[in-house]
C-alpha positions in Angstrom: 20.6 -4.2 12.4 17.9 -6.7 14.3 14.8 -8.0 12.5 11.8 -9.6 14.4 10.1 -12.2 11.9 9.8 -11.7 8.4 10.0 -8.4 6.9 7.9 -6.7 4.0 8.4 -3.8 2.2 6.9 -2.2 -1.1 8.7 -3.5 -4.3 9.6 -0.1 -5.1 11.8 0.4 -2.0 14.1 -2.5 -2.9 17.2 -0.5 -2.5 15.9 1.4 0.8 17.3 0.8 4.2 14.7 -1.4 6.1 14.4 -0.1 9.6 12.0 -2.2 12.1 10.1 0.3 13.9 7.1 -1.7 14.9 6.8 -5.6 15.1 3.6 -6.6 13.2 0.6 -4.5 12.1 -1.5 -2.1 14.9 -4.8 -3.9 13.2 -4.1 -7.1 11.8 -7.6 -8.3 11.3 -8.0 -8.0 7.5 -9.2 -11.4 6.2 -7.0 -11.6 3.5 -3.8 -10.5 4.8 -1.4 -13.1 6.7 1.7 -11.0 6.3 1.7 -10.3 10.1 -0.6 -12.9 11.6 2.7 -14.6 13.6 3.6 -11.4 15.3 1.9 -9.6 18.4 1.9 -5.8 17.4 4.3 -3.9 19.7 6.5 -1.0 19.3 10.3 -1.4 19.4 12.2 0.6 22.0 13.7 3.8 21.0 17.3 2.8 22.0 16.9 -0.4 20.0 15.9 1.5 17.0 18.7 4.4 17.4 21.3 1.4 17.8 20.2 -0.4 14.5 20.2 3.2 13.2 23.9 3.8 14.5 24.9 0.4 13.1 23.6 1.4 9.4 25.2 4.6 9.5 28.7 3.1 9.1 27.3 2.4 5.6 25.5 5.4 5.1 26.3 6.2 1.5 24.8 2.8 0.4 21.3 4.1 0.6 19.3 7.1 -0.6 15.9 6.3 1.3 14.8 4.6 4.5 11.7 2.3 4.7 10.0 1.8 8.2 8.8 -1.2 8.8 6.5 -3.2 9.9 3.1 -2.6 9.1 1.4 1.3 10.1 4.7 2.9 11.6 2.1 6.1 11.5 0.1 4.5 14.4 3.0 5.7 16.7 2.6 9.1 18.6 4.1 12.0 17.3 7.2 12.5 19.8 8.3 9.2 19.0 8.1 9.5 15.2 9.8 13.2 15.6 12.7 11.5 17.6 13.1 8.5 14.8 13.1 11.1 11.8 15.2 13.7 13.4 17.9 10.8 14.3 17.8 9.8 10.7 18.5 13.2 9.4 21.3 13.5 12.0 22.8 10.1 11.3 22.2 9.8 7.4 22.6 13.6 5.8 22.4 12.3 2.3 19.1 10.0 2.9 16.3 11.6 0.4 13.1 10.4 2.3 11.8 8.3 4.7 8.4 6.2 3.9 6.1 4.0 5.6 3.0 1.9 5.2 0.0 3.8 6.8 -3.5 2.9 7.3 -6.1 6.0 7.0 -7.3 5.5 10.5 -3.8 6.5 11.9 -3.9 9.3 8.7 -6.8 10.6 10.3 -6.0 10.4 14.1 -2.8 12.8 13.2 -3.6 16.7 13.1 -2.7 18.4 9.7 0.1 20.3 11.4 1.7 17.3 12.7 1.8 15.7 8.9 3.3 18.8 7.7 5.6 18.2 10.5 6.3 14.9 9.3 6.9 15.8 5.8 9.4 18.6 6.9 11.5 15.9 8.7 11.6 13.8 5.4 8.5 11.7 5.4 7.7 12.1 1.6 5.3 9.5 0.6 3.1 6.8 2.3 2.1 3.5 1.0 -1.7 2.8 1.9 -3.5 -0.2 1.2 -7.3 0.9 -0.2 -7.8 -2.8 -1.6 -11.1 -1.8 -2.7 -13.8 1.3 -2.9 -16.7 -0.6 -2.5 -18.0 -0.4 1.6 -19.5 -3.9 1.3 -16.1 -5.4 0.3 -14.2 -3.4 2.7 -16.8 -4.6 5.6 -16.5 -8.5 4.0 -12.6 -8.3 4.3 -12.8 -6.5 8.0 -10.7 -3.7 6.8 -12.1 -1.7 9.4 -12.3 1.8 7.6 -14.5 3.1 4.9 -14.2 4.2 1.3 -14.9 8.0 2.6 -12.1 7.8 5.5 -9.8 6.5 3.0 -10.7 9.7 1.0 -10.3 11.9 3.7 -6.9 10.6 4.7 -5.8 11.0 1.0 -6.9 14.7 1.3 -4.9 15.2 4.4 -1.7 13.9 3.1 -1.9 15.8 0.0 -2.3 18.9 2.1 0.5 18.0 4.3 2.3 17.7 0.8 3.1 13.7 1.1 2.5 11.6 -1.8 0.5 8.5 -1.7 1.1 5.2 -3.4 -2.1 3.1 -3.1 -2.6 -0.5 -3.6 -5.6 -2.2 -4.9 -6.6 -5.9 -5.0 -8.2 -8.0 -8.1 -10.2 -10.5 -7.5 -10.7 -9.6 -3.9 -14.6 -9.5 -4.2 -15.0 -12.5 -6.7 -17.5 -12.7 -9.5 -20.4 -11.6 -8.0 -19.3 -8.0 -6.6 -16.4 -7.6 -9.2 -18.0 -4.8 -11.0 -19.1 -2.9 -7.9 -15.5 -3.8 -6.5 -13.8 -2.1 -9.4 -16.1 1.1 -10.3 -16.0 1.9 -6.7 -12.5 1.4 -6.3 -12.1 3.7 -9.5 -14.4 6.4 -8.0 -12.2 6.4 -4.8 -9.1 6.5 -6.6 -10.2 9.6 -8.8 -11.2 11.3 -5.5 -7.7 10.2 -3.5 -5.5 11.4 -6.9 -2.6 9.3 -5.8 0.8 9.7 -7.3 1.2 6.0 -7.6 -1.2 2.8 -8.2 -0.3 -0.9 -7.6 -2.8 -3.4 -8.7 -2.0 -6.8 -6.9 -4.1 -10.1 -7.3 -5.8 -11.8 -4.2 -2.7 -14.6 -4.1 -1.9 -17.6 -1.8 0.6 -19.7 -4.1 -2.2 -22.6 -4.6 -5.7 -22.8 -5.8 -7.0 -23.0 -2.4 -9.4 -21.1 0.2 -7.4 -18.2 1.4 -9.6 -16.4 3.5 -13.2 -15.6 4.2 -15.7 -12.5 4.1 -17.0 -11.3 7.3 -20.3 -13.4 6.2 -18.3 -16.8 6.2 -17.9 -17.3 2.5 -14.8 -18.3 1.1 -12.0 -16.2 -0.9 -10.9 -18.1 -3.8 -8.3 -17.3 -6.2 -9.5 -15.6 -9.5 -9.0 -16.7 -12.5 -6.3 -14.7 -15.1 -9.5 -13.6 -17.4 -11.3 -12.3 -14.2 -7.8 -10.3 -13.6 -7.6 -8.7 -17.2 -11.3 -7.7 -17.1 -11.2 -6.1 -13.9 -7.9 -4.3 -14.7 -9.3 -3.2 -18.2 -12.8 -1.9 -16.5 -10.6 0.0 -13.8 -8.3 1.8 -16.3 -11.4 2.7 -18.3 -12.6 4.4 -15.8 -9.5 5.8 -14.1 -9.5 9.9 -14.3 -6.2 10.8 -12.5 -4.2 13.8 -13.3 -0.7 12.6 -12.8 -0.1 8.9 -11.6 2.0 6.2 -12.4 0.0 2.5 -12.8 1.7 -0.6 -12.4 0.4 -4.2 -12.0 4.3 -5.8 -11.6 3.8 -6.8 -8.2 4.9 -10.6 -7.7 1.3 -11.7 -7.1 0.4 -10.4 -10.5 -0.4 -12.3 -13.6 0.4 -9.4 -15.9 2.8 -6.8 -16.2 1.2 -3.6 -17.0 2.6 -0.4 -16.3 2.2 3.4 -17.2 1.5 6.8 -16.5 -1.9 8.1 -16.3 -3.6 9.5 -18.3 -1.1 9.3 -21.1 -0.6 5.8 -21.6 -4.1 4.9 -21.3 -4.9 3.8 -24.5 -1.8 2.1 -25.0 -2.3 0.2 -21.8 -5.9 -0.8 -22.6 -4.6 -2.1 -26.2 -2.3 -4.4 -24.2 -4.7 -5.6 -22.1 -7.2 -6.3 -25.1 -4.4 -8.6 -26.5 -4.3 -10.2 -23.3 -8.0 -10.8 -23.1 -7.7 -12.2 -26.5 -5.1 -14.7 -25.6 -7.0 -15.8 -22.4 -10.4 -16.1 -23.8 -9.3 -17.5 -27.1 -11.3 -14.6 -29.2 
């Protein structure tokens, strides 16, 4: 297997085979994200991808799923994606699913029948970075997509039978826009109805400027108190039919997880206890 640069995958894909299909991210302009800044986006050749698959197939019983790296593999044209997924099914008959990071813009660029075809070939879930439901925040961080487009892309996935795992970021809007950020995010999630939500925290490893809004104002690391408050406000306003919520990302100060709506009260009580610790109340 050949990998170029640092490779990222969701925490839940820790035991998946990681297959690098693209190098970098097709957008790569978000001000808060440095995952692929050192890479110039390009698509690896199909020959190289297939060669990696054939190498990994020697150990095919080791994995149940395959995660296609890097950022936003759905940017690829359908014939290319189809060949990769068909090769996976041929070489790994016991693989349960293939999963990818995806942006709303590239989901919306696909036709409904194309998404259904990807699902039939084993693409059972995509990981989407919503980050925020506030259009002001999305514009400020140069996400390149709107709240409504996020909601529309979720509807397309749902119609194709593809699950969605959505990430959001606590502290992304600072204190001034915190309430708007969280309330608009809750509204977007309620309309998207994802199967999974991961709540991350704006993070750089040290208390330093780590990015800028579109207006040039610095993004600062949020306090633990702000993270607790935002998570509580979010959970209070989520109205989800069946979704697993987790804050167990490496960036987060808190490990709160449970299935909504059933575990909402327990999680809120857990956050109330943490709030008393952080505020001394």
